[in-house]
N, CA, C and O atoms as CSV, one atom per row, in Angstrom:
chain,resi,resn,atom,element,x,y,z
A,1,UNK,N,N,103.804,107.391,87.205
A,1,UNK,CA,C,102.871,107.645,88.342
A,1,UNK,C,C,103.094,109.043,88.846
A,1,UNK,O,O,104.227,109.467,89.071
A,2,UNK,N,N,102.014,109.750,89.020
A,2,UNK,CA,C,102.100,111.118,89.481
A,2,UNK,C,C,101.026,111.419,90.568
A,2,UNK,O,O,99.969,110.790,90.622
A,3,UNK,N,N,101.349,112.385,91.401
A,3,UNK,CA,C,100.387,112.806,92.330
A,3,UNK,C,C,99.688,114.087,91.827
A,3,UNK,O,O,100.317,114.998,91.288
A,4,UNK,N,N,98.332,114.112,92.033
A,4,UNK,CA,C,97.562,115.155,91.475
A,4,UNK,C,C,96.312,115.385,92.277
A,4,UNK,O,O,96.032,114.617,93.198
A,5,UNK,N,N,95.586,116.359,91.985
A,5,UNK,CA,C,94.332,116.684,92.609
A,5,UNK,C,C,93.373,117.035,91.480
A,5,UNK,O,O,93.799,117.535,90.438
A,6,UNK,N,N,92.048,116.771,91.681
A,6,UNK,CA,C,91.026,117.068,90.699
A,6,UNK,C,C,90.644,118.550,90.929
A,6,UNK,O,O,90.601,119.036,92.059
A,7,UNK,N,N,90.369,119.245,89.796
A,7,UNK,CA,C,89.966,120.626,89.898
A,7,UNK,C,C,88.705,120.814,90.618
A,7,UNK,O,O,88.434,121.895,91.141
A,8,UNK,N,N,87.873,119.737,90.666
A,8,UNK,CA,C,86.524,119.880,91.283
A,8,UNK,C,C,86.679,119.683,92.853
A,8,UNK,O,O,85.736,119.871,93.622
A,9,UNK,N,N,87.857,119.317,93.236
A,9,UNK,CA,C,88.037,119.046,94.675
A,9,UNK,C,C,88.967,119.989,95.357
A,9,UNK,O,O,89.773,120.641,94.694
A,10,UNK,N,N,88.889,120.089,96.650
A,10,UNK,CA,C,89.804,120.971,97.445
A,10,UNK,C,C,91.283,120.498,97.164
A,10,UNK,O,O,91.568,119.307,97.044
A,11,UNK,N,N,92.148,121.463,97.074
A,11,UNK,CA,C,93.564,121.129,96.746
A,11,UNK,C,C,94.177,120.195,97.782
A,11,UNK,O,O,95.175,119.543,97.475
A,12,UNK,N,N,93.636,120.096,98.984
A,12,UNK,CA,C,94.138,119.203,100.018
A,12,UNK,C,C,93.939,117.791,99.700
A,12,UNK,O,O,94.662,116.941,100.219
A,13,UNK,N,N,92.956,117.467,98.836
A,13,UNK,CA,C,92.672,116.138,98.462
A,13,UNK,C,C,93.548,115.709,97.360
A,13,UNK,O,O,93.467,116.245,96.254
A,14,UNK,N,N,94.426,114.714,97.630
A,14,UNK,CA,C,95.423,114.242,96.728
A,14,UNK,C,C,95.110,112.813,96.201
A,14,UNK,O,O,94.551,111.965,96.898
A,15,UNK,N,N,95.503,112.613,94.942
A,15,UNK,CA,C,95.415,111.308,94.303
A,15,UNK,C,C,96.757,110.875,93.726
A,15,UNK,O,O,97.659,111.693,93.551
A,16,UNK,N,N,96.881,109.583,93.431
A,16,UNK,CA,C,98.122,109.165,92.845
A,16,UNK,C,C,97.711,108.244,91.697
A,16,UNK,O,O,96.753,107.480,91.818
A,17,UNK,N,N,98.427,108.321,90.606
A,17,UNK,CA,C,98.093,107.387,89.504
A,17,UNK,C,C,98.627,107.892,88.210
A,17,UNK,O,O,99.497,108.763,88.186
A,18,UNK,N,N,98.131,107.371,87.152
A,18,UNK,CA,C,98.549,107.796,85.808
A,18,UNK,C,C,97.622,108.970,85.370
A,18,UNK,O,O,96.453,108.993,85.753
A,19,UNK,N,N,98.138,109.943,84.570
A,19,UNK,CA,C,97.253,110.867,84.007
A,19,UNK,C,C,96.907,110.328,82.526
A,19,UNK,O,O,97.658,109.540,81.952
A,20,UNK,N,N,95.782,110.784,81.985
A,20,UNK,CA,C,95.237,110.223,80.843
A,20,UNK,C,C,96.299,110.350,79.647
A,20,UNK,O,O,96.405,109.446,78.818
A,21,UNK,N,N,96.969,111.351,79.605
A,21,UNK,CA,C,97.991,111.542,78.469
A,21,UNK,C,C,99.099,110.430,78.554
A,21,UNK,O,O,99.551,109.926,77.525
A,22,UNK,N,N,99.513,110.071,79.772
A,22,UNK,CA,C,100.430,108.973,79.928
A,22,UNK,C,C,99.810,107.691,79.591
A,22,UNK,O,O,100.420,106.870,78.906
A,23,UNK,N,N,98.630,107.475,80.035
A,23,UNK,CA,C,97.855,106.239,79.771
A,23,UNK,C,C,97.711,105.930,78.266
A,23,UNK,O,O,97.799,104.777,77.843
A,24,UNK,N,N,97.492,106.974,77.488
A,24,UNK,CA,C,97.289,106.921,76.008
A,24,UNK,C,C,98.462,106.199,75.370
A,24,UNK,O,O,98.317,105.632,74.287
A,25,UNK,N,N,99.667,106.205,76.041
A,25,UNK,CA,C,100.777,105.569,75.377
A,25,UNK,C,C,100.633,104.068,75.261
A,25,UNK,O,O,101.365,103.442,74.495
A,26,UNK,N,N,99.673,103.445,76.031
A,26,UNK,CA,C,99.389,102.029,75.909
A,26,UNK,C,C,98.507,101.809,74.592
A,26,UNK,O,O,98.356,100.677,74.131
A,27,UNK,N,N,97.982,102.846,74.058
A,27,UNK,CA,C,97.212,102.681,72.776
A,27,UNK,C,C,95.888,102.263,73.020
A,27,UNK,O,O,95.308,101.688,72.099
A,28,UNK,N,N,95.223,102.468,74.231
A,28,UNK,CA,C,93.922,102.069,74.479
A,28,UNK,C,C,93.063,103.319,74.904
A,28,UNK,O,O,93.608,104.375,75.226
A,29,UNK,N,N,91.808,103.167,74.892
A,29,UNK,CA,C,91.032,104.320,75.376
A,29,UNK,C,C,90.453,105.154,74.189
A,29,UNK,O,O,90.861,105.031,73.034
A,30,UNK,N,N,89.514,105.973,74.557
A,30,UNK,CA,C,88.869,106.913,73.535
A,30,UNK,C,C,89.611,108.112,73.312
A,30,UNK,O,O,89.555,108.677,72.219
A,31,UNK,N,N,90.373,108.592,74.353
A,31,UNK,CA,C,91.023,109.845,74.219
A,31,UNK,C,C,92.232,109.988,75.182
A,31,UNK,O,O,92.488,109.078,75.971
A,32,UNK,N,N,92.953,111.081,75.127
A,32,UNK,CA,C,93.974,111.282,76.103
A,32,UNK,C,C,93.506,112.264,77.218
A,32,UNK,O,O,94.305,112.906,77.900
A,33,UNK,N,N,92.132,112.335,77.354
A,33,UNK,CA,C,91.620,113.258,78.338
A,33,UNK,C,C,90.977,112.512,79.494
A,33,UNK,O,O,90.625,113.110,80.511
A,34,UNK,N,N,90.826,111.195,79.332
A,34,UNK,CA,C,90.162,110.410,80.429
A,34,UNK,C,C,90.663,108.914,80.268
A,34,UNK,O,O,91.033,108.420,79.203
A,35,UNK,N,N,90.619,108.302,81.439
A,35,UNK,CA,C,91.044,106.810,81.473
A,35,UNK,C,C,89.801,105.987,81.816
A,35,UNK,O,O,89.206,106.140,82.883
A,36,UNK,N,N,89.433,105.120,80.891
A,36,UNK,CA,C,88.302,104.234,81.032
A,36,UNK,C,C,88.793,103.149,82.068
A,36,UNK,O,O,89.859,102.544,81.952
A,37,UNK,N,N,87.909,102.979,83.068
A,37,UNK,CA,C,88.261,102.064,84.175
A,37,UNK,C,C,88.553,100.599,83.682
A,37,UNK,O,O,89.366,99.870,84.250
A,38,UNK,N,N,87.840,100.237,82.605
A,38,UNK,CA,C,88.013,98.861,82.033
A,38,UNK,C,C,89.479,98.778,81.513
A,38,UNK,O,O,90.153,97.760,81.674
A,39,UNK,N,N,89.933,99.864,80.898
A,39,UNK,CA,C,91.307,99.830,80.365
A,39,UNK,C,C,92.315,99.809,81.502
A,39,UNK,O,O,93.323,99.106,81.433
A,40,UNK,N,N,92.052,100.553,82.511
A,40,UNK,CA,C,92.930,100.651,83.635
A,40,UNK,C,C,93.066,99.267,84.295
A,40,UNK,O,O,94.140,98.751,84.604
A,41,UNK,N,N,91.834,98.726,84.474
A,41,UNK,CA,C,91.801,97.341,85.069
A,41,UNK,C,C,92.541,96.332,84.268
A,41,UNK,O,O,93.202,95.449,84.815
A,42,UNK,N,N,92.434,96.456,82.937
A,42,UNK,CA,C,93.093,95.489,82.051
A,42,UNK,C,C,94.653,95.577,82.141
A,42,UNK,O,O,95.357,94.567,82.118
A,43,UNK,N,N,95.124,96.783,82.240
A,43,UNK,CA,C,96.564,97.060,82.400
A,43,UNK,C,C,97.011,96.466,83.708
A,43,UNK,O,O,98.032,95.781,83.762
A,44,UNK,N,N,96.215,96.732,84.834
A,44,UNK,CA,C,96.657,96.183,86.078
A,44,UNK,C,C,96.596,94.628,86.117
A,44,UNK,O,O,97.432,93.988,86.755
A,45,UNK,N,N,95.617,94.052,85.442
A,45,UNK,CA,C,95.519,92.557,85.388
A,45,UNK,C,C,96.765,91.964,84.629
A,45,UNK,O,O,97.297,90.914,84.989
A,46,UNK,N,N,97.189,92.700,83.567
A,46,UNK,CA,C,98.308,92.249,82.721
A,46,UNK,C,C,99.580,92.296,83.644
A,46,UNK,O,O,100.422,91.399,83.608
A,47,UNK,N,N,99.671,93.336,84.434
A,47,UNK,CA,C,100.799,93.529,85.372
A,47,UNK,C,C,100.778,92.358,86.484
A,47,UNK,O,O,101.793,91.726,86.776
A,48,UNK,N,N,99.616,92.153,87.028
A,48,UNK,CA,C,99.523,91.057,88.011
A,48,UNK,C,C,99.881,89.772,87.432
A,48,UNK,O,O,100.613,89.016,88.071
A,49,UNK,N,N,99.415,89.434,86.227
A,49,UNK,CA,C,99.792,88.127,85.561
A,49,UNK,C,C,101.277,88.012,85.427
A,49,UNK,O,O,101.851,86.970,85.744
A,50,UNK,N,N,101.917,89.063,84.962
A,50,UNK,CA,C,103.416,89.080,84.742
A,50,UNK,C,C,104.107,88.889,86.087
A,50,UNK,O,O,105.054,88.108,86.184
A,51,UNK,N,N,103.646,89.599,87.142
A,51,UNK,CA,C,104.240,89.316,88.449
A,51,UNK,C,C,103.988,87.960,89.013
A,51,UNK,O,O,104.849,87.425,89.711
A,52,UNK,N,N,102.844,87.368,88.748
A,52,UNK,CA,C,102.594,86.028,89.192
A,52,UNK,C,C,103.482,85.081,88.449
A,52,UNK,O,O,104.005,84.177,89.101
A,53,UNK,N,N,103.715,85.172,87.190
A,53,UNK,CA,C,104.537,84.342,86.404
A,53,UNK,C,C,105.969,84.365,86.958
A,53,UNK,O,O,106.611,83.334,87.155
A,54,UNK,N,N,106.446,85.645,87.205
A,54,UNK,CA,C,107.784,85.806,87.741
A,54,UNK,C,C,107.858,85.118,89.090
A,54,UNK,O,O,108.815,84.390,89.352
A,55,UNK,N,N,106.897,85.323,89.935
A,55,UNK,CA,C,106.850,84.681,91.248
A,55,UNK,C,C,106.958,83.248,91.258
A,55,UNK,O,O,107.665,82.665,92.080
A,56,UNK,N,N,106.195,82.580,90.264
A,56,UNK,CA,C,106.231,81.133,90.113
A,56,UNK,C,C,107.571,80.657,89.697
A,56,UNK,O,O,108.081,79.626,90.134
A,57,UNK,N,N,108.127,81.464,88.819
A,57,UNK,CA,C,109.555,81.035,88.266
A,57,UNK,C,C,110.550,81.108,89.491
A,57,UNK,O,O,111.381,80.221,89.684
A,58,UNK,N,N,110.431,82.119,90.237
A,58,UNK,CA,C,111.346,82.263,91.334
A,58,UNK,C,C,111.146,81.243,92.423
A,58,UNK,O,O,112.102,80.818,93.073
A,59,UNK,N,N,109.873,80.839,92.630
A,59,UNK,CA,C,109.652,79.721,93.551
A,59,UNK,C,C,110.258,78.410,93.031
A,59,UNK,O,O,110.841,77.672,93.824
A,60,UNK,N,N,110.151,78.106,91.802
A,60,UNK,CA,C,110.681,76.945,91.215
A,60,UNK,C,C,112.205,76.997,91.337
A,60,UNK,O,O,112.833,75.990,91.661
A,61,UNK,N,N,112.793,78.144,91.084
A,61,UNK,CA,C,114.286,78.341,91.177
A,61,UNK,C,C,114.729,78.162,92.605
A,61,UNK,O,O,115.811,77.635,92.863
A,62,UNK,N,N,113.880,78.610,93.564
A,62,UNK,CA,C,114.191,78.574,94.963
A,62,UNK,C,C,114.209,77.104,95.412
A,62,UNK,O,O,115.120,76.690,96.129
A,63,UNK,N,N,113.163,76.279,94.975
A,63,UNK,CA,C,112.947,74.867,95.306
A,63,UNK,C,C,114.230,74.060,94.708
A,63,UNK,O,O,114.800,73.195,95.373
A,64,UNK,N,N,114.589,74.387,93.525
A,64,UNK,CA,C,115.727,73.640,92.922
A,64,UNK,C,C,117.023,73.879,93.723
A,64,UNK,O,O,117.808,72.975,94.010
A,65,UNK,N,N,117.175,75.141,94.051
A,65,UNK,CA,C,118.432,75.527,94.773
A,65,UNK,C,C,118.365,74.918,96.191
A,65,UNK,O,O,119.388,74.485,96.721
A,66,UNK,N,N,117.197,74.882,96.792
A,66,UNK,CA,C,117.097,74.184,98.138
A,66,UNK,C,C,117.406,72.765,98.035
A,66,UNK,O,O,118.093,72.224,98.901
A,67,UNK,N,N,116.928,72.097,96.993
A,67,UNK,CA,C,117.175,70.659,96.782
A,67,UNK,C,C,118.744,70.445,96.571
A,67,UNK,O,O,119.322,69.504,97.114
A,68,UNK,N,N,119.370,71.320,95.794
A,68,UNK,CA,C,120.802,71.229,95.571
A,68,UNK,C,C,121.522,71.489,96.906
A,68,UNK,O,O,122.494,70.791,97.193
A,69,UNK,N,N,121.110,72.423,97.707
A,69,UNK,CA,C,121.722,72.708,99.047
A,69,UNK,C,C,121.607,71.450,99.910
A,69,UNK,O,O,122.583,71.032,100.533
A,70,UNK,N,N,120.405,70.842,99.946
A,70,UNK,CA,C,120.149,69.650,100.727
A,70,UNK,C,C,121.065,68.493,100.387
A,70,UNK,O,O,121.624,67.788,101.226
A,71,UNK,N,N,121.166,68.364,99.034
A,71,UNK,CA,C,122.069,67.288,98.511
A,71,UNK,C,C,123.503,67.467,98.842
A,71,UNK,O,O,124.199,66.502,99.155
A,72,UNK,N,N,123.962,68.676,98.781
A,72,UNK,CA,C,125.340,69.051,99.112
A,72,UNK,C,C,125.524,68.875,100.671
A,72,UNK,O,O,126.602,68.469,101.103
A,73,UNK,N,N,124.613,69.138,101.406
A,73,UNK,CA,C,124.763,69.021,102.899
A,73,UNK,C,C,124.753,67.545,103.207
A,73,UNK,O,O,125.483,67.154,104.118
A,74,UNK,N,N,124.028,66.709,102.567
A,74,UNK,CA,C,123.933,65.275,102.736
A,74,UNK,C,C,125.327,64.687,102.390
A,74,UNK,O,O,125.845,63.813,103.085
A,75,UNK,N,N,125.925,65.222,101.252
A,75,UNK,CA,C,127.256,64.647,100.865
A,75,UNK,C,C,128.297,65.127,101.830
A,75,UNK,O,O,129.228,64.368,102.098
A,76,UNK,N,N,128.230,66.296,102.370
A,76,UNK,CA,C,129.193,66.707,103.331
A,76,UNK,C,C,129.110,65.931,104.604
A,76,UNK,O,O,130.134,65.552,105.172
A,77,UNK,N,N,127.873,65.679,105.080
A,77,UNK,CA,C,127.637,64.860,106.287
A,77,UNK,C,C,128.112,63.443,106.112
A,77,UNK,O,O,128.615,62.838,107.059
A,78,UNK,N,N,127.961,62.888,104.897
A,78,UNK,CA,C,128.441,61.535,104.593
A,78,UNK,C,C,129.931,61.541,104.531
A,78,UNK,O,O,130.535,60.587,105.021
A,79,UNK,N,N,130.555,62.484,103.998
A,79,UNK,CA,C,132.003,62.586,103.983
A,79,UNK,C,C,132.545,62.770,105.353
A,79,UNK,O,O,133.609,62.222,105.641
A,80,UNK,N,N,131.897,63.506,106.238
A,80,UNK,CA,C,132.417,63.675,107.585
A,80,UNK,C,C,131.995,62.590,108.544
A,80,UNK,O,O,132.504,62.516,109.662
A,81,UNK,N,N,131.094,61.767,108.133
A,81,UNK,CA,C,130.603,60.587,108.913
A,81,UNK,C,C,129.656,60.990,109.995
A,81,UNK,O,O,129.304,60.147,110.820
A,82,UNK,N,N,129.222,62.205,110.051
A,82,UNK,CA,C,128.212,62.629,111.037
A,82,UNK,C,C,127.531,63.805,110.495
A,82,UNK,O,O,127.991,64.463,109.562
A,83,UNK,N,N,126.356,64.079,111.133
A,83,UNK,CA,C,125.516,65.224,110.757
A,83,UNK,C,C,125.886,66.463,111.594
A,83,UNK,O,O,126.154,66.371,112.792
A,84,UNK,N,N,125.890,67.550,110.962
A,84,UNK,CA,C,126.214,68.825,111.689
A,84,UNK,C,C,125.035,69.820,111.661
A,84,UNK,O,O,124.765,70.426,110.625
A,85,UNK,N,N,124.348,69.985,112.780
A,85,UNK,CA,C,123.222,70.947,112.821
A,85,UNK,C,C,123.682,72.395,112.366
A,85,UNK,O,O,122.959,73.163,111.731
A,86,UNK,N,N,124.938,72.657,112.760
A,86,UNK,CA,C,125.465,74.082,112.351
A,86,UNK,C,C,125.521,74.187,110.840
A,86,UNK,O,O,125.334,75.253,110.255
A,87,UNK,N,N,125.796,72.986,110.201
A,87,UNK,CA,C,125.864,73.074,108.712
A,87,UNK,C,C,124.569,73.524,108.066
A,87,UNK,O,O,124.556,74.257,107.077
A,88,UNK,N,N,123.413,73.030,108.695
A,88,UNK,CA,C,122.068,73.506,108.229
A,88,UNK,C,C,121.876,75.000,108.329
A,88,UNK,O,O,121.367,75.689,107.445
A,89,UNK,N,N,122.352,75.458,109.545
A,89,UNK,CA,C,122.131,76.886,109.743
A,89,UNK,C,C,123.019,77.717,108.756
A,89,UNK,O,O,122.535,78.684,108.168
A,90,UNK,N,N,124.264,77.353,108.587
A,90,UNK,CA,C,125.124,77.983,107.632
A,90,UNK,C,C,124.615,77.955,106.220
A,90,UNK,O,O,124.675,78.948,105.495
A,91,UNK,N,N,124.089,76.753,105.825
A,91,UNK,CA,C,123.489,76.594,104.429
A,91,UNK,C,C,122.310,77.511,104.358
A,91,UNK,O,O,122.148,78.133,103.309
A,92,UNK,N,N,121.487,77.667,105.319
A,92,UNK,CA,C,120.314,78.445,105.235
A,92,UNK,C,C,120.814,79.904,105.112
A,92,UNK,O,O,120.187,80.635,104.346
A,93,UNK,N,N,121.811,80.377,105.741
A,93,UNK,CA,C,122.364,81.651,105.621
A,93,UNK,C,C,122.925,81.935,104.218
A,93,UNK,O,O,122.759,83.014,103.649
A,94,UNK,N,N,123.561,80.957,103.727
A,94,UNK,CA,C,124.103,81.067,102.343
A,94,UNK,C,C,123.000,81.171,101.364
A,94,UNK,O,O,123.063,81.963,100.424
A,95,UNK,N,N,121.965,80.368,101.571
A,95,UNK,CA,C,120.841,80.326,100.671
A,95,UNK,C,C,120.159,81.718,100.653
A,95,UNK,O,O,119.826,82.246,99.592
A,96,UNK,N,N,119.963,82.294,101.866
A,96,UNK,CA,C,119.250,83.608,102.010
A,96,UNK,C,C,120.217,84.665,101.265
A,96,UNK,O,O,119.738,85.532,100.535
A,97,UNK,N,N,121.463,84.557,101.467
A,97,UNK,CA,C,122.400,85.434,100.853
A,97,UNK,C,C,122.349,85.356,99.341
A,97,UNK,O,O,122.376,86.373,98.647
A,98,UNK,N,N,122.277,84.159,98.856
A,98,UNK,CA,C,122.097,83.902,97.373
A,98,UNK,C,C,120.823,84.534,96.849
A,98,UNK,O,O,120.827,85.141,95.779
A,99,UNK,N,N,119.734,84.399,97.590
A,99,UNK,CA,C,118.511,85.015,97.178
A,99,UNK,C,C,118.546,86.571,97.119
A,99,UNK,O,O,117.963,87.207,96.240
A,100,UNK,N,N,119.252,87.118,98.090
A,100,UNK,CA,C,119.486,88.598,98.082
A,100,UNK,C,C,120.273,88.991,96.876
A,100,UNK,O,O,119.949,89.992,96.237
A,101,UNK,N,N,121.268,88.267,96.544
A,101,UNK,CA,C,122.077,88.593,95.389
A,101,UNK,C,C,121.277,88.551,94.035
A,101,UNK,O,O,121.392,89.400,93.152
A,102,UNK,N,N,120.473,87.481,93.988
A,102,UNK,CA,C,119.638,87.302,92.788
A,102,UNK,C,C,118.546,88.419,92.714
A,102,UNK,O,O,118.292,88.973,91.645
A,103,UNK,N,N,117.907,88.734,93.883
A,103,UNK,CA,C,116.915,89.817,93.884
A,103,UNK,C,C,117.595,91.208,93.500
A,103,UNK,O,O,117.082,91.988,92.698
A,104,UNK,N,N,118.775,91.430,94.140
A,104,UNK,CA,C,119.452,92.698,93.766
A,104,UNK,C,C,119.856,92.871,92.353
A,104,UNK,O,O,119.762,93.951,91.770
A,105,UNK,N,N,120.315,91.770,91.806
A,105,UNK,CA,C,120.728,91.806,90.352
A,105,UNK,C,C,119.456,92.029,89.466
A,105,UNK,O,O,119.540,92.758,88.478
A,106,UNK,N,N,118.332,91.443,89.784
A,106,UNK,CA,C,117.159,91.668,88.952
A,106,UNK,C,C,116.527,92.979,89.080
A,106,UNK,O,O,115.821,93.415,88.171
A,107,UNK,N,N,116.755,93.680,90.232
A,107,UNK,CA,C,116.115,94.938,90.505
A,107,UNK,C,C,117.025,96.123,90.225
A,107,UNK,O,O,116.626,97.269,90.431
A,108,UNK,N,N,118.198,95.873,89.775
A,108,UNK,CA,C,119.129,96.944,89.405
A,108,UNK,C,C,118.825,97.560,88.143
A,108,UNK,O,O,119.228,98.696,87.893
A,109,UNK,N,N,118.091,96.836,87.269
A,109,UNK,CA,C,117.838,97.385,85.921
A,109,UNK,C,C,116.864,98.502,86.013
A,109,UNK,O,O,116.514,99.101,84.997
């Protein structure tokens, strides 16, 4: 991604995006001098689909972890013979911390 301005516009008008030469690395389009909007839309849709699939996977993982946390809290409550509201608060904090660790490890690459 680069910031640029069009030669036909005042230099104060700025744009952000890919330049045609960079876009040509995808192997689409007629030349490395212009980006066809259909090709650009196609690349964006592929990226959106990949992000959607990752989001769905993370939601499923989140639900599974929450079910595991709930089961562990129920076991703790049963062992202690009573329910602890503080346990739910602490478990929620641990859950959020775990999500942060997972997110950080995936975005370090």
